[in-house]
BAFI-3210 file (N, C-alpha, C; in Angstrom, 3 decimals, decimal comma, padded with zeros to 6 digits):
// residues 67
n [1|2|3|4|5|6|7|8|9|10|11|12|13|14|15|16|17|18|19|20|21|22|23|24|25|26|27|28|29|30|31|32|33|34|35|36|37|38|39|40|41|42|43|44|45|46|47|48|49|50|51|52|53|54|55|56|57|58|59|60|61|62|63|64|65|66|67]
n.u [-001,063|001,151|002,077|002,214|005,118|005,729|003,194|001,245|000,975|-000,969|000,690|000,179|-002,082|-001,026|000,901|-000,782|-002,195|-000,097|000,578|-001,756|-001,519|000,837|000,040|-002,119|-000,859|000,659|-000,572|-000,394|-000,706|000,927|003,584|004,261|006,970|007,598|006,122|007,302|009,863|009,246|008,139|009,675|008,948|008,522|007,914|005,906|004,325|003,374|001,929|-000,118|-001,353|-002,264|-004,081|-005,971|-006,913|-007,937|-009,926|-011,658|-012,563|-011,116|-009,098|-008,416|-007,406|-005,737|-006,308|-004,995|-002,484|-001,653|-001,320]
n.v [005,703|003,569|000,116|-001,653|-002,886|-006,266|-006,726|-008,188|-007,357|-007,118|-007,812|-007,673|-006,027|-003,709|-003,071|-002,615|-000,349|001,486|001,648|002,859|005,323|006,398|006,617|008,358|010,699|011,412|012,777|012,478|009,962|006,843|004,670|001,143|000,686|003,125|002,928|000,681|001,646|003,642|002,212|-000,046|-002,710|-005,872|-006,243|-008,105|-008,400|-005,779|-005,541|-007,474|-006,360|-003,946|-004,955|-006,130|-003,884|-002,416|-004,158|-004,044|-001,485|000,701|001,826|003,049|002,072|003,551|002,601|003,372|004,447|002,608|003,150]
n.w [017,376|018,893|018,915|021,943|023,563|022,963|022,118|019,659|016,221|013,210|010,493|007,685|007,546|008,666|006,725|004,523|005,400|005,652|002,966|001,893|003,209|002,056|-000,625|-000,328|000,564|-001,623|-003,808|-006,520|-009,092|-008,459|-009,415|-009,262|-008,614|-007,402|-005,065|-003,929|-003,360|-001,496|000,603|001,156|000,676|-000,862|-004,411|-005,214|-002,919|-002,581|-004,947|-004,533|-002,278|-003,414|-005,347|-003,665|-002,214|-004,332|-005,226|-003,045|-003,252|-002,324|-003,762|-007,074|-010,303|-012,987|-016,095|-018,424|-017,685|-015,891|-013,220]
ca.u [-000,814|002,132|001,824|003,023|006,127|005,200|001,860|001,298|000,197|-001,218|001,654|-000,400|-002,936|-000,117|001,467|-001,852|-002,471|001,046|000,422|-002,785|-000,987|001,775|-000,752|-002,907|000,010|001,392|-001,257|-000,306|-000,651|002,248|003,904|004,624|008,342|007,560|005,611|008,326|010,924|008,735|007,720|010,626|008,202|008,772|006,924|004,765|003,455|002,689|000,952|-001,259|-002,045|-002,978|-005,222|-006,964|-007,505|-008,737|-011,092|-012,548|-013,034|-010,318|-008,211|-008,755|-006,237|-005,909|-005,908|-004,107|-001,125|-001,421|-000,978]
ca.v [004,878|002,508|-001,123|-001,826|-003,935|-007,590|-006,833|-008,618|-006,602|-007,846|-007,212|-007,356|-004,860|-002,592|-002,731|-002,046|001,007|002,311|001,834|003,877|006,606|006,890|007,006|009,527|011,873|011,701|013,758|012,057|008,499|006,262|003,384|000,084|000,917|004,254|002,403|-000,214|002,484|004,365|001,309|-001,134|-003,971|-006,467|-005,926|-009,027|-008,074|-004,520|-005,832|-008,156|-005,372|-003,040|-005,676|-006,288|-002,579|-002,078|-005,039|-003,582|-000,145|001,739|002,399|002,863|002,056|004,160|001,563|003,941|004,617|001,468|003,686]
ca.w [018,531|018,649|019,640|023,133|023,438|023,198|021,553|018,268|015,249|011,972|009,583|006,379|007,729|008,878|005,420|003,701|005,870|005,244|001,532|001,712|003,672|001,045|-001,797|000,045|000,681|-002,859|-004,639|-007,920|-009,213|-008,219|-010,024|-008,323|-008,150|-006,472|-003,792|-003,387|-002,799|-000,330|001,678|001,358|000,646|-002,172|-005,458|-005,245|-001,783|-002,888|-005,997|-003,924|-001,449|-004,315|-005,912|-002,599|-001,948|-005,514|-005,200|-001,973|-003,575|-001,670|-004,770|-008,482|-011,178|-014,301|-017,057|-019,441|-017,155|-014,979|-011,894]
c.u [000,148|001,745|002,748|003,989|005,509|003,792|001,973|000,453|-000,005|-000,394|001,026|-001,324|-002,084|000,485|000,427|-002,179|-001,327|000,966|-000,611|-002,294|-000,040|001,012|-001,541|-002,091|000,606|000,729|-001,197|-000,299|000,782|002,386|004,299|006,030|008,432|007,129|006,637|009,439|010,473|008,488|008,719|009,906|008,400|007,590|005,705|003,796|002,687|001,610|-000,295|-002,054|-002,868|-004,208|-006,340|-007,678|-008,370|-010,031|-012,123|-013,031|-012,271|-009,394|-008,814|-007,471|-006,607|-005,404|-004,932|-002,667|-000,701|-000,971|-002,220]
c.v [003,769|001,278|-001,190|-002,975|-005,286|-007,787|-007,180|-007,690|-007,477|-007,171|-006,829|-006,145|-003,609|-002,131|-002,081|-000,618|001,957|002,633|002,920|005,259|007,216|007,382|008,280|010,801|012,304|012,785|013,453|010,537|007,993|004,933|002,398|000,293|002,098|003,776|001,491|000,584|003,167|003,450|000,216|-002,474|-004,551|-006,244|-006,834|-008,749|-006,788|-004,756|-006,490|-007,210|-004,420|-003,708|-005,826|-004,975|-002,109|-002,889|-004,586|-002,149|000,991|002,459|002,177|002,914|002,717|003,146|002,083|004,012|003,456|001,933|003,798]
c.w [018,119|019,455|020,853|022,909|023,796|022,653|020,077|017,402|014,024|010,889|008,248|006,471|007,900|007,546|004,515|004,103|005,526|003,757|001,244|002,132|002,637|-000,182|-001,500|000,120|-000,648|-003,706|-006,126|-007,970|-009,074|-008,943|-008,929|-007,769|-007,185|-005,087|-003,130|-002,725|-001,510|000,865|002,022|001,557|-000,756|-003,117|-005,419|-004,090|-002,041|-003,934|-005,409|-003,020|-002,318|-004,920|-004,888|-002,329|-003,123|-005,514|-004,158|-002,189|-002,916|-002,647|-006,143|-009,285|-012,493|-015,323|-018,119|-018,935|-016,257|-013,600|-011,067]
res [m|k|a|k|r|g|t|a|i|i|q|s|l|d|r|g|l|k|l|l|e|v|i|g|r|s|g|t|p|l|a|l|n|d|l|r|s|a|l|d|i|d|r|s|s|i|f|r|l|l|l|t|l|e|n|r|g|y|l|e|r|d|d|a|t|r|r]
***
């Protein structure tokens, strides 16, 4: 569902959901630069989104590969 014209969306939530969609479709662990390229979001924002999603249990990071 797309937001109707003039309807406000929560940008950070939208970005977080897009991030989850990209990760879910990949089938392999992704590096921060891979996500940046796929989403066109700056590295610091992606990093904070990833930390938040990891903290809430939606993602796991492989400590060996950092992906």
